[in-house]
C-alpha positions, 0 to 999 in steps of 0.5 A: 646391195652396197651403199657405195655412192649413196648419200646419207644426211645424218643429224648429230653425226659428230660423235657417238651413234650418228658417227658410227652409222656414218663410218659403217656407210663410209666403208662402202664408199658412201657420201655423208653429210655430217649435220651437227652443232659442234664446231669447237671440241667440248671438254666432256663430249669429244668430236666436231663436225670436222673431226667426224668428216676426217674419220669418214674420209679415212674410212673410205667415204666422202664427207661434207661437214655442215654446222647446223642446229636442227631447231632452225628451219632455215639452217636445216633447209640450207644444209639439205640443199647444200648436201644435194648440190654437192653429191647430186641428191640424198638417198638416206636421212638419219634422224639421230640428234637428240637431247635428254634430261631425265627429270620429273615435271617440276624439275623440268623447266620450260627451256629444257622442255623446249630444247628436248622437243625442239630437237627430238620431235620438231627437229626430226619432223623438220629434217625429214620434211626437208629431205623428202623431196630429194628422197622421192627421186632416190632409187632406194630411199630410207629415213631412220629415226633413232627412237623407240617403239610406241609403247603407251605404258605409264612407266615410261612417262612417270619419271621423265614425261617431257623426255618421253614425249620428245622421243615418242614424237620422233616415233610418231613421225615413223608411224605417220610418214611411213603410211603417208609416203608409202606410194612414193617408196620411201621407207621410214623405220625406227631403231632402238637399243635394248641395252645402254649404248656406250657413248660419251653422252650416256656416260655424262647424263646417266651411267658414268664410267662404271655404267659404261661397262654394262653397255653395248658398243655403238657397233650394234646400232651401226650394223643394224642401220646398215642392214636396214639401208640395204633392204628394199625400201618399198618392202621394209617400212613402218617398223619399230626395231629393237637392235638385237631382235632385228639382227638376230632375224638377219642371221647374227648369232654372236652378240657378245662381240658388242659388249664393252665388258663381257663380265658385266650384266647389261644395263637395260635401256628405256622404252623396250616393251615387255612384249619384245624380249631378247631373241632366243639364246641372247642373255643380258647377264654376264657372257658365259 
């Protein structure tokens, strides 16, 4: 199955993981709506909706840059309708946009709480809700959340309760909507990285330049997302996937190609349950 002429609506697609997923689909000749807030270049976060659209076009796809803040219902509804009008429908919705602040309860003010929950949990719910009427008419409709398995272990909450609530809110959409829309044939799945992923956002918020060397590249997530989208939606829904475990099940054997620096130990990501170890033969230590 190919994504040629399929239409993807991707939030936060001006850079990082969202852009990588867009570019992988563009190689097939897909249409991509780039729904993001960035209009002018940010000094620490490269990429705008317009530069992303240019990259998508160069990769072989068709792009629609849309300035959209997913906290606002009227903006999301307008962006979805604009996408459907231009490309004739929507086949895939990718809820990638996210806000992060890894602080405890007393250090997280309500403005930041509202931002994280407004973008992560509410924004995912809203974007999915607006896309669903169009997805019902698609041949193989998929919704993908870049969110973790629902592992209710206190260790994931104790240092950053507000952020965890916001990310798990995205995953709860998968849990509920995959069942709610099963008869409509719309697949809802979650995808999460086992390790840190080398993006500008991670460099600035967590890892720094040295930490980036302990990460995998965005390609591991774009490759995984592509394989999800090309599966029959009615047969593959309600899954909480870890990138390397999923890809290993798809026959991928070489994971060293995704390392930023093969000589470095990989940095584990948050939220990966202890019950989901790396696939056989895959190590987080330095590549041999």
